[in-house]
N, C-alpha and C positions, 0 to 999 in steps of 0.2 A: 425562654428560660431563661430562669435567673442559675448562679452560683454564688455561691458561701465566699464573700470576700476578708480579707486578715478584720482582726479585729480594727476599731477603729474606721474603717472604709464602707461608701455608702455600699449598699446591695445593684447591681445593675446588669441587666442582656447585657450580655457577648452579642459576641459578634458568631454568624456560623463557622463560619470558617477556625473561633478558637473552638470551637467544640466539639470538633470530628467533623463536619458536615462539607466535606471540602464543594469547592468552588464547578459546577455543573462546565463545565464545554461548549461556549455560544459562539456559532458561527459570525453574528453579526460580529463579536470581540475580532475572531478570525483575517476577518475582513477590511474593520478598521484597522486593527494593526497594520496588515497586507497595503493596504491604499497609504498609510504613510511610511511601510519603507518603500514600497514603487518611486515616491514622491521623493527620496531620495535619492533612489536608484537615478532617477529622472533628473536629478542635479548636475550628479558624479557624473552622467553621460551626457550633458549640457558639452561639458566640459571635452570632452569625448571629439563631439562633433564639431566642436570649437577646433582643437590641433585639426580635425578632419579637414576643415574649408583650410588652416593658416597652411597646411601641407600642401594643397591641392594648390593655392594665391602662391607655393613659396615655388614653383618651378615642378618637374616628374621626377626627378631624383628625388625631393624629397617628400614626393608625395608618393614615389616606387618605394622606400623605406618604410611610412607606413601601411601601406597598402597590404606590404606585405603583412604585417601582422594584423590586418584586418577578416585579409583571405585565409590565415590560419583557422588550425581546430578552433583555438581560445580563444579568436578574435568573434571566430561565428556563431562559438558557444553565449559573447560578450555580447555580442547585435540580437541574436534572438531572443537573450532577457533582457534587451532592452526594449526590444522591437515589446514585448511581450507586458511589458511593468507600463511601458506608453498607451497602450492599447488597453491593460487591466484600469489605470485612473481611470483613460477615457471615462469607459462606459461605469468605472465606480460612481466617476461626477457626473454619471447623467441621471444615475440613481438619487444622488444625492440634490438632485436640480428638483428630481421627485416630492423630496421631504423640505425641496426649501420653503415649496405650494402646497405644503399641508398635507403631501400623496405618498399612502406606503409602511406607517408607520406602525401597524395591523402585525402581528408577529408572525403570522402567516405570511403575509405580502411583504415584509422584513428578506424572509429567510429563500422566498422566493426569486427575491429579485437578486437577492446573493445570491444564489445558484445560478440563475442566469448573465449576471457579472463573470462569472468563474469559466461560466458554458463559453460564451460570447467573447468573452479576452480572448480564452487557446483558439475560439475557429477563428476569429480575426485574426489572427497571428500565424497563425497554420495555415488563411488565403495570403495571406501576407509576404510570406515566404513559397507560395507555390509559386505565385505570380514571379515574383523576383528570380527566382533558378527559373523557371519557364520562358523569361527575355535573352 
């Protein structure tokens, strides 16, 4: 589809966005964005893990101060989100390994494995937390 340019400029096709045909939602784009976000979250979480280890090495008093925050409601939410990010990133990384060997590029397969990553990461997170609370 062409558009009439101002005088003196060549006629060229416009992007679909410019023509009013807005970008359609794609699961693969959302999962790619989530993979990047979880990678950033895991990096930040690594600092918290290091802080936990440092306070653990610092003795009971230092550990007690830190553990108080981990056992609070906000600490539990943070740990839950961090554990989901870890398991999502792991599952999606396995999916990417399939792509690295040339498998799973078909749109139907990409969507199926995308849903499997989301559902699998949620199930694994729930299982990890169920085991943690059972102990």
